[in-house]
C-alpha positions as CSV (number, residue, x, y, z in Angstrom):
1,V,110.0,31.6,45.3
2,S,110.0,28.7,43.0
3,R,107.2,27.6,44.3
4,R,104.8,31.1,44.2
5,K,106.6,31.0,40.6
6,H,105.0,28.1,39.9
7,F,101.4,28.8,41.4
8,K,101.4,32.4,39.1
9,A,101.9,30.4,36.1
10,H,98.7,28.7,36.6
11,E,96.0,30.7,37.3
12,V,92.4,30.7,36.2
13,S,91.8,33.5,33.9
14,C,89.5,35.5,35.7
15,C,88.2,37.7,32.1
16,I,86.5,34.1,30.7
17,K,85.2,32.9,34.1
18,Y,83.4,36.1,34.3
19,F,82.3,36.3,31.0
20,I,81.1,33.1,30.9
21,F,78.9,33.7,34.5
22,G,77.3,36.7,32.9
23,F,76.6,35.5,29.8
24,N,74.6,32.3,31.2
25,I,73.1,34.3,33.9
26,I,71.6,36.1,31.2
27,F,70.1,32.5,29.9
28,W,69.4,31.0,33.1
29,F,66.8,33.9,33.9
30,L,65.4,33.7,30.2
31,G,64.8,30.0,30.6
32,V,62.9,30.5,34.0
33,A,61.1,33.8,32.4
34,F,59.8,30.7,29.1
35,L,59.3,27.8,32.0
36,A,57.2,30.3,34.1
37,I,55.3,31.9,30.9
38,G,54.4,28.0,29.9
39,L,53.5,27.0,33.4
40,W,50.8,29.9,33.6
41,A,49.5,29.4,30.1
42,W,48.5,25.5,31.4
43,S,47.3,26.4,34.5
44,E,44.9,29.3,32.3
45,K,43.9,26.3,30.4
46,G,43.6,23.9,33.5
47,V,46.3,21.8,32.5
48,L,48.1,21.6,35.9
49,S,45.0,20.3,37.4
50,N,44.7,17.7,35.3
51,I,47.6,16.5,33.7
52,S,45.8,13.8,31.3
53,S,44.3,17.1,29.5
54,I,48.0,17.4,28.0
55,T,46.9,14.2,25.6
56,D,43.3,15.5,24.9
57,L,44.4,18.0,22.4
58,G,45.3,16.7,18.6
59,G,47.1,19.6,17.3
60,F,50.4,21.2,18.1
61,D,50.3,23.3,22.1
62,P,52.4,26.0,21.6
63,V,53.2,26.1,24.9
64,W,55.2,23.0,24.5
65,L,57.9,25.5,22.8
66,F,58.2,27.7,26.0
67,L,58.3,24.6,28.4
68,V,61.2,22.7,26.0
69,V,63.2,25.9,25.0
70,G,63.0,27.4,28.8
71,G,64.0,24.1,30.0
72,V,67.1,23.7,27.6
73,M,68.0,27.3,28.5
74,F,67.9,26.7,32.0
75,I,69.8,23.7,32.3
76,L,72.4,25.0,30.0
77,G,72.3,28.6,32.3
78,F,72.5,27.1,35.3
79,A,75.3,24.7,33.9
80,G,77.9,27.6,32.5
81,C,76.8,30.0,35.2
82,I,77.3,27.7,38.0
83,G,80.2,25.4,36.7
84,A,81.9,29.2,35.9
85,L,81.3,30.7,39.1
86,R,82.5,27.4,41.6
87,E,85.6,26.5,38.9
88,N,83.2,23.5,38.6
89,S,85.2,21.2,36.0
90,F,82.3,18.7,35.6
91,L,79.6,21.6,35.2
92,L,81.7,23.3,32.5
93,K,82.2,19.9,30.9
94,F,78.4,19.2,30.9
95,F,77.4,22.4,29.4
96,S,80.2,21.9,26.6
97,V,78.8,18.6,25.8
98,F,75.2,19.9,25.8
99,L,75.9,22.8,24.1
100,G,78.3,20.4,21.6
101,I,75.4,18.1,20.8
102,I,72.5,21.0,20.2
103,F,74.5,22.5,17.5
104,F,75.2,18.9,15.8
105,L,71.3,18.6,16.3
106,E,71.0,22.0,14.6
107,L,73.5,20.9,11.7
108,T,71.9,17.6,11.4
109,A,68.4,19.0,10.2
110,G,69.6,21.6,8.4
111,V,71.0,19.0,5.9
112,L,68.7,16.9,6.1
113,A,66.3,20.4,5.3
114,F,68.3,20.9,2.4
115,V,68.6,16.9,1.2
116,F,64.9,16.2,1.8
117,K,62.9,19.5,1.0
118,D,60.0,17.7,-0.6
119,W,59.9,15.4,2.5
120,I,60.0,18.2,4.4
121,K,57.0,19.8,2.7
122,D,55.0,17.2,2.9
123,Q,55.5,17.2,6.6
124,L,54.7,20.2,7.0
125,N,51.7,20.0,4.8
126,F,50.7,17.1,7.3
127,F,51.7,19.7,10.2
128,I,48.9,22.7,9.0
129,N,46.5,20.1,8.2
130,N,46.3,18.4,11.4
131,N,46.4,21.9,13.5
132,I,43.6,22.7,11.3
133,R,41.3,20.0,13.1
134,A,42.3,20.9,16.3
135,Y,42.3,24.5,15.6
136,R,39.5,24.9,18.2
137,D,40.5,22.7,20.3
138,D,42.8,25.0,21.9
139,I,43.2,28.9,22.6
140,D,47.2,29.1,22.3
141,L,47.0,27.3,19.0
142,Q,44.0,28.9,17.4
143,N,45.8,32.3,18.2
144,L,49.4,30.6,16.9
145,I,47.3,29.7,13.3
146,D,45.3,33.2,12.7
147,F,49.0,35.0,13.2
148,T,50.7,32.5,10.9
149,Q,47.6,33.3,8.4
150,E,47.7,37.1,9.0
151,Y,51.3,37.1,8.5
152,W,51.9,35.2,5.9
153,E,48.5,36.4,4.2
154,C,47.7,32.9,3.3
155,C,44.2,30.4,4.4
156,G,45.1,26.8,4.9
157,A,48.0,24.5,4.3
158,F,47.7,24.7,0.0
159,G,44.3,26.7,0.3
160,A,41.0,27.7,1.4
161,D,39.7,24.4,0.7
162,D,41.8,22.6,3.3
163,W,39.5,24.3,6.6
164,N,37.0,21.4,5.4
165,L,39.4,18.9,7.7
166,N,37.5,21.1,10.6
167,I,34.3,20.1,11.9
168,Y,33.2,23.6,12.6
169,F,34.1,24.9,9.0
170,N,33.4,22.1,6.7
171,C,30.3,22.0,3.9
172,T,28.8,19.0,4.6
173,D,25.2,19.3,4.9
174,S,25.2,17.7,8.2
175,N,27.3,20.3,9.5
176,P,24.9,22.3,12.2
177,S,28.2,25.2,12.8
178,R,27.1,28.9,12.0
179,E,30.6,28.9,10.8
180,K,30.4,26.2,7.5
181,C,31.7,26.7,4.4
182,G,34.1,29.3,6.2
183,V,37.4,30.1,7.2
184,P,38.8,32.1,9.7
185,F,38.8,35.6,10.0
186,S,42.5,35.6,9.7
187,C,42.2,34.3,6.2
188,C,40.4,37.3,5.1
189,T,41.8,40.4,3.0
190,K,42.0,43.5,5.6
191,D,40.7,46.5,4.8
192,P,43.2,49.9,5.9
193,A,39.6,52.2,6.8
194,E,38.7,49.3,9.6
195,D,40.3,49.9,12.7
196,V,38.1,47.0,14.4
197,I,38.6,43.6,13.4
198,N,35.3,41.7,12.1
199,T,35.7,38.6,13.2
200,Q,32.5,37.4,11.4
201,C,34.4,38.1,7.9
202,G,35.1,34.3,6.6
203,Y,31.2,33.1,7.2
204,D,29.7,31.4,4.2
205,I,32.8,32.5,2.1
206,R,33.4,29.8,0.7
207,Q,30.1,29.1,-0.9
208,D,30.4,32.3,-3.2
209,A,32.8,32.4,-6.4
210,E,32.7,36.3,-5.9
211,Q,33.6,36.3,-2.0
212,R,36.6,34.3,-2.6
213,T,38.2,37.4,-3.4
214,F,38.1,38.7,-0.1
215,I,40.0,36.1,1.5
216,Y,43.6,35.0,1.0
217,I,44.0,32.8,-1.9
218,K,47.5,31.0,-1.6
219,G,48.0,28.2,1.1
220,C,50.8,28.9,4.1
221,V,53.0,26.2,2.6
222,P,53.6,27.9,-1.1
223,Q,53.5,31.2,1.2
224,F,56.4,30.1,3.6
225,E,58.8,29.1,0.9
226,K,58.1,32.5,-0.7
227,W,59.3,33.9,2.6
228,L,62.0,31.7,3.0
229,Q,63.6,32.6,-0.6
230,E,63.0,36.4,0.0
231,N,64.8,36.1,3.4
232,L,67.4,33.5,2.6
233,T,70.7,35.9,3.6
234,V,68.8,36.8,6.9
235,V,67.7,33.7,8.1
236,A,70.8,32.1,6.9
237,G,72.9,35.0,8.9
238,I,71.2,34.6,11.9
239,F,71.4,30.4,12.0
240,I,75.3,31.0,10.9
241,G,75.3,33.5,14.1
242,I,73.8,31.2,16.6
243,A,76.5,28.5,15.3
244,L,79.4,31.2,16.1
245,L,78.2,32.1,19.3
246,Q,77.6,28.2,20.4
247,I,81.3,26.9,19.2
248,F,82.4,30.4,21.0
249,G,80.8,29.5,24.1
250,I,82.2,25.9,23.5
251,C,85.6,27.1,23.1
252,L,85.8,29.1,26.2
253,A,84.2,26.6,28.4
254,Q,86.5,24.1,27.4
255,N,89.6,27.1,28.0
256,L,88.3,27.4,31.8
257,V,88.3,23.7,32.3
258,S,92.2,23.5,31.0
259,D,93.0,26.4,33.4
260,I,91.0,25.0,36.1
261,E,92.9,21.5,35.7
262,A,96.6,22.9,35.0
263,V,95.7,24.4,38.5
264,R,94.9,21.3,40.3
265,E,97.8,19.6,38.9
266,S,99.8,22.4,40.3
267,W,98.6,22.1,43.9
C-alpha cells in the first residue's frame, strides 16, 4: 500500500505533456512547410542542381529566411514534440536550452538596436544599397525590393538616385540599358484608376525634373523609421508576446523534466 501511494505522489502531468506535444507538433509541421518552400524556390532557380550558385548572388536571397526559420522551427518542434511524447528529459532540456538561447539573442539584439541606433541605420543603408546592386540577379530579391518600395512608398535607401548603383538603372553615358536613368516600377506612385501595373513607368524618369513627381521621393530607410514610430506599440506588443511565449515554453518543459526525473527517482 505504501509503495502504491509512493508512485501516485510522483506522476508526469498529462496536461503539461500533451500541451507541449500539441504546441510543438504545430511548429514541427510549420518548420517542414518553410523548409519545403525554401527548397522548392531553390530548385526553381536551379540552385540545387548547382550548389556553387549559392555564392553567386551579391545581395540577400530571401529563400535563406525560409530555410533558417524553417530549420529552427523544425529542430525546436522535433525536440519538444518527441521529448514530451516519449518523456525524454534530454530532448526536453535541449528544447529549453535552445529556446533560452534564442530568447537571449533576441533580447541582446533589441538592446543593441536601441543603444546603437545610428550604427543600425548605417547598416540598413548598406544592406539596401547592396541589394539594389543585385536587383536583377535574383527574382526573389527583386520581388522583395518591389514589395518593400510599394508598401512603404519609398525609392532606394535614401532616395531615387540610389538606383545609380545598379548597372541597369545608372545614368552613365556607357550604359546601353533601356532602363538607364530610370527606377523600378515599384518606385512609381500609384494611379487608383489603373488596374494593370505599368512596369515601364520608371523609364527615363530621373532625367526629367517634372517626371520625378510621379515617383516616391523618400528613401526606404527614413520611411521604415517613420513606420516603426507609428507602429511602435504594435511591434513592441508582438515582441513581448513572443518573449512571454518562449518563457512559458521553457517553464513548461522544465516542469515536465522535473516530473519525469521525480518519477525515475521513485522507481
